[in-house]
C-alpha positions as CSV (number, residue, x, y, z in Angstrom):
1,X,-23.2,-14.5,-25.2
2,X,-25.1,-11.5,-24.0
3,X,-23.4,-8.1,-23.6
4,X,-23.4,-8.2,-19.8
5,X,-21.9,-11.7,-19.8
6,X,-19.2,-10.7,-22.3
7,X,-18.3,-7.7,-20.1
8,X,-18.0,-9.9,-17.1
9,X,-15.7,-12.4,-19.0
10,X,-13.5,-9.5,-20.1
11,X,-13.4,-8.1,-16.6
12,X,-12.3,-11.5,-15.2
13,X,-9.7,-12.1,-17.8
14,X,-6.9,-10.1,-16.0
15,X,-7.5,-12.3,-12.9
16,X,-6.7,-15.4,-14.9
17,X,-3.5,-13.8,-16.2
18,X,-2.5,-12.8,-12.7
19,X,-3.0,-16.4,-11.4
20,X,-0.9,-17.7,-14.2
21,X,1.8,-15.1,-13.5
22,X,1.8,-16.1,-9.8
23,X,2.7,-19.7,-10.7
24,X,5.8,-18.4,-12.6
25,X,7.6,-17.3,-9.4
26,X,8.8,-13.8,-8.2
27,X,8.9,-11.1,-10.8
28,X,12.2,-9.6,-11.8
29,X,12.8,-5.9,-11.2
30,X,14.8,-3.6,-13.6
31,X,17.8,-1.8,-12.1
32,X,16.1,1.6,-12.5
33,X,12.7,0.8,-11.0
34,X,11.1,0.9,-7.6
35,X,8.3,-1.5,-6.9
36,X,5.7,-0.6,-4.3
37,X,2.9,-2.8,-2.9
38,X,0.1,-2.1,-0.5
39,X,-1.8,-4.9,1.1
40,X,-4.4,-4.9,3.8
41,X,-4.1,-8.5,5.1
42,X,-7.2,-8.4,7.4
43,X,-6.6,-8.7,11.1
44,X,-6.1,-12.2,12.2
45,X,-8.5,-12.4,15.1
46,X,-11.6,-11.6,13.1
47,X,-14.4,-14.2,13.0
48,X,-14.2,-14.8,9.3
49,X,-15.5,-18.3,9.0
50,X,-13.8,-20.2,6.2
51,X,-11.5,-17.2,5.7
52,X,-10.0,-17.4,9.1
53,X,-6.3,-16.3,9.2
54,X,-4.8,-19.8,9.4
55,X,-6.6,-20.7,6.2
56,X,-5.3,-17.6,4.4
57,X,-1.8,-17.1,5.6
58,X,-0.1,-19.1,2.9
59,X,-2.1,-17.3,0.3
60,X,-1.1,-13.9,1.7
61,X,2.6,-15.0,1.7
62,X,2.4,-16.3,-1.8
63,X,0.8,-13.1,-3.0
64,X,3.7,-11.0,-1.5
65,X,6.4,-13.4,-2.8
66,X,5.0,-13.4,-6.3
67,X,5.6,-9.6,-6.5
68,X,8.8,-9.3,-4.4
69,X,8.1,-5.6,-3.8
70,X,10.9,-3.2,-2.9
71,X,8.6,-1.5,-0.4
72,X,5.6,-3.3,1.1
73,X,3.0,-1.3,3.0
74,X,0.9,-3.7,5.2
75,X,-2.3,-2.8,7.0
76,X,-4.1,-4.6,9.8
77,X,-1.1,-6.8,10.6
78,X,-1.2,-8.1,14.2
79,X,2.1,-9.2,15.7
80,X,1.4,-12.9,15.3
81,X,0.5,-12.5,11.7
82,X,3.7,-10.7,10.9
83,X,5.6,-13.5,12.7
84,X,3.8,-16.0,10.4
85,X,5.0,-14.0,7.4
86,X,8.6,-13.8,8.6
87,X,9.9,-16.4,6.0
88,X,8.6,-14.4,3.0
89,X,10.0,-11.2,4.5
90,X,13.6,-12.3,5.0
91,X,15.8,-9.5,3.8
92,X,13.2,-6.9,4.6
93,X,13.5,-4.2,7.3
94,X,10.4,-3.5,9.3
95,X,9.8,0.2,9.9
96,X,7.3,1.6,12.3
97,X,5.5,0.8,15.5
98,X,2.1,-0.7,15.6
99,X,-0.6,1.9,16.0
100,X,-1.0,1.6,19.8
101,X,2.8,1.7,20.3
102,X,5.4,-1.0,20.2
103,X,3.8,-4.2,18.9
104,X,0.4,-3.4,20.3
105,X,-2.5,-3.3,17.9
106,X,-2.5,-3.4,14.1
107,X,0.6,-2.6,12.0
108,X,0.2,-0.2,9.1
109,X,3.9,0.5,8.5
110,X,6.5,-0.5,5.9
111,X,8.8,-3.3,5.0
112,X,11.8,-2.3,2.9
113,X,13.9,-4.8,0.9
114,X,17.4,-4.0,1.9
115,X,18.9,-6.2,-0.8
116,X,17.6,-3.6,-3.2
117,X,17.3,-0.4,-1.3
118,X,19.2,1.8,1.1
119,X,17.1,3.3,3.9
120,X,18.4,6.8,4.1
121,X,16.0,8.0,6.8
122,X,12.6,7.1,8.2
123,X,10.0,8.1,10.7
124,X,6.5,7.8,11.9
125,X,3.6,10.0,13.1
126,X,0.1,9.5,14.2
127,X,-2.8,10.9,12.2
128,X,-4.1,13.4,14.8
129,X,-3.5,17.0,15.9
130,X,-0.8,15.6,18.1
131,X,1.2,13.5,15.6
132,X,4.1,12.8,17.9
133,X,1.9,11.3,20.7
134,X,2.0,7.6,20.4
135,X,-1.5,6.0,20.0
136,X,-3.2,9.4,19.6
137,X,-6.6,9.5,17.9
138,X,-7.5,12.4,15.7
139,X,-10.7,14.4,14.9
140,X,-13.7,12.0,14.6
141,X,-11.6,8.9,14.1
142,X,-12.9,5.7,15.8
143,X,-9.3,4.4,16.3
144,X,-5.7,5.5,16.5
145,X,-4.2,5.8,13.0
146,X,-0.7,6.5,11.8
147,X,1.7,6.9,8.9
148,X,5.2,5.5,8.5
149,X,7.6,7.0,6.0
150,X,11.0,6.0,4.5
151,X,13.5,7.8,2.3
152,X,14.9,5.1,0.1
153,X,17.5,4.9,-2.6
154,X,18.2,2.1,-5.0
155,X,21.5,0.3,-4.3
156,X,22.3,0.8,-8.0
157,X,22.2,4.5,-7.4
158,X,19.9,7.3,-8.2
159,X,17.8,9.8,-6.3
160,X,16.0,9.4,-3.0
161,X,12.3,8.6,-3.0
162,X,10.1,9.0,0.0
163,X,7.4,6.3,0.5
164,X,4.6,6.6,3.0
165,X,2.5,3.7,4.3
166,X,-0.8,4.4,6.0
167,X,-4.3,3.3,6.9
168,X,-7.0,5.9,7.3
169,X,-9.9,5.6,9.8
170,X,-12.9,3.6,8.6
171,X,-15.6,5.8,10.3
172,X,-14.3,9.4,10.6
173,X,-14.8,11.4,7.4
174,X,-13.1,14.4,8.9
175,X,-10.3,12.3,10.1
176,X,-9.7,10.9,6.6
177,X,-9.6,14.3,5.0
178,X,-7.3,15.7,7.8
179,X,-5.0,12.7,7.5
180,X,-4.4,13.5,3.8
181,X,-3.7,17.1,4.6
182,X,-1.3,16.1,7.3
183,X,0.6,13.7,5.1
184,X,0.8,16.2,2.2
185,X,2.1,18.9,4.6
186,X,4.7,16.4,5.9
187,X,5.8,15.6,2.4
188,X,6.3,19.3,1.7
189,X,8.1,20.0,-1.6
190,X,10.0,16.8,-1.9
191,X,10.3,16.0,-5.6
192,X,9.7,12.2,-5.6
193,X,7.0,10.8,-3.2
194,X,4.7,7.8,-3.0
195,X,1.8,7.6,-0.6
196,X,0.2,4.2,-0.4
197,X,-2.2,2.3,1.8
198,X,-5.9,1.8,2.7
199,X,-7.5,5.2,2.5
200,X,-11.0,3.9,3.2
201,X,-12.1,6.2,0.4
202,X,-12.5,6.0,-3.3
203,X,-10.7,8.3,-5.7
204,X,-13.7,10.5,-6.1
205,X,-14.0,11.2,-2.3
206,X,-12.2,14.0,-0.5
207,X,-9.2,12.1,1.1
208,X,-8.0,11.0,-2.3
209,X,-9.4,13.8,-4.4
210,X,-7.5,16.4,-2.5
211,X,-4.3,14.7,-3.5
212,X,-5.3,14.4,-7.2
213,X,-6.4,18.0,-7.3
214,X,-2.8,19.0,-6.8
215,X,0.4,17.5,-8.3
216,X,-0.4,13.9,-7.3
217,X,-1.5,11.0,-9.5
218,X,-3.0,7.6,-8.9
219,X,-0.8,4.8,-10.4
220,X,-3.9,2.8,-11.3
221,X,-5.9,5.7,-12.8
222,X,-2.9,7.0,-14.7
223,X,-2.9,3.7,-16.7
224,X,-6.6,2.7,-16.5
225,X,-8.5,6.0,-16.3
226,X,-11.9,4.4,-17.1
227,X,-11.5,1.3,-14.9
228,X,-14.2,0.4,-12.4
229,X,-12.0,-2.3,-10.8
230,X,-12.1,-2.3,-7.0
231,X,-10.0,-3.5,-4.1
232,X,-12.3,-4.1,-1.2
233,X,-13.7,-7.5,-2.1
234,X,-15.2,-8.3,1.3
235,X,-14.4,-12.0,0.7
236,X,-17.1,-11.9,-1.9
237,X,-16.5,-9.9,-5.0
238,X,-13.8,-11.1,-7.5
239,X,-13.9,-7.7,-9.1
240,X,-12.9,-6.0,-5.9
241,X,-16.0,-3.9,-4.9
242,X,-15.0,-0.3,-4.0
243,X,-11.4,0.9,-4.9
244,X,-10.2,2.2,-1.5
245,X,-6.6,1.0,-1.6
246,X,-4.3,3.3,-3.5
247,X,-0.8,4.1,-4.7
248,X,-0.5,7.8,-5.2
249,X,2.7,9.5,-6.4
250,X,4.4,12.5,-7.8
251,X,7.7,13.1,-9.5
252,X,8.0,9.6,-10.9
253,X,7.1,7.7,-14.1
254,X,4.7,4.8,-13.5
255,X,5.4,1.8,-15.7
256,X,2.8,-0.7,-14.4
257,X,0.0,-0.9,-12.0
258,X,-1.8,-4.1,-10.9
259,X,-4.6,-5.0,-8.6
260,X,-4.1,-8.6,-7.4
261,X,-7.5,-9.9,-6.9
262,X,-9.7,-13.0,-7.1
263,X,-9.6,-16.3,-5.1
264,X,-6.7,-18.6,-4.7
265,X,-8.3,-22.0,-4.8
266,X,-11.6,-21.6,-2.9
267,X,-10.5,-18.6,-0.7
268,X,-9.6,-15.0,-1.1
269,X,-6.2,-14.2,0.5
270,X,-7.7,-11.1,2.2
271,X,-10.9,-9.0,2.1
272,X,-8.7,-6.4,0.3
273,X,-6.9,-6.9,-3.0
274,X,-3.3,-5.9,-3.0
275,X,-2.2,-3.0,-5.3
276,X,1.3,-3.0,-6.9
277,X,3.0,-0.2,-8.9
278,X,6.3,-0.1,-10.7
279,X,8.0,3.2,-11.1
280,X,11.0,4.2,-13.2
281,X,13.4,6.2,-11.1
282,X,15.4,8.5,-13.3
283,X,18.7,9.7,-11.9
284,X,19.1,13.4,-11.6
285,X,22.7,14.7,-11.0
286,X,21.4,17.6,-8.9
287,X,19.4,15.4,-6.5
288,X,20.4,15.5,-2.9
289,X,19.4,13.7,0.3
290,X,16.2,15.2,1.7
291,X,16.6,18.0,4.2
292,X,16.6,16.4,7.7
293,X,15.3,19.6,9.2
294,X,11.9,19.3,7.4
295,X,9.0,18.8,9.8
296,X,8.3,15.3,10.9
């Protein structure tokens, strides 16, 4: 076997292991861990040929069910797609409007498993200079974009963790950088925070790099610093293409990070691979509920 062929076999090996793991049913979570998953499910009205939504929906549902995340950040979910996933989301609380307000447009908010977590507080804002204006578009963005956040606590006890779900603009470079600045400002000095979603940027580009240059870490890079594994497969690339879907964090210990890629049968579940991270949440006696007076 040639060296390039060997490298490709080694790169594909994790996909085989993930497929086998999916057949074993939902994963169990430890009492002291928080499991976060981000998944761009591809909007369901796209002309995607054999990858039309009706052909993929069961694969998307199975991918979510196999991980049973405590917090699920979904991107590009239209209302009828979320309705189709209702069975796999039983027990989850949906947080956030769709980006054009109400159920209009794509959803890039959060689902929180209330059988595992208490939602202490939550909110939403649009990624623009007028973040409280529903459906507002910021800077050079092509579309309205938003972020949804939740302060959650394990029902077994422990500190509060804030989790953001977001989807940055696909065209506006300035908008992507400003979106990161807005989220970081919103998070303030909170000790334990996770920011997850589709950033439409790799980890060496400004929207992600400006997080990493400070106190933030990437769950994937923390465990696999030399990895070239991507997440935007485009319904073509089993190795994921560009890595633009991220789980960033601070104040937590990451136990595991996974990119769930490859085909299921003959189709990809989405044009993005899901990213999952498991965090150990260490109780700290001095922890208090976040200050509700912080800017929102």
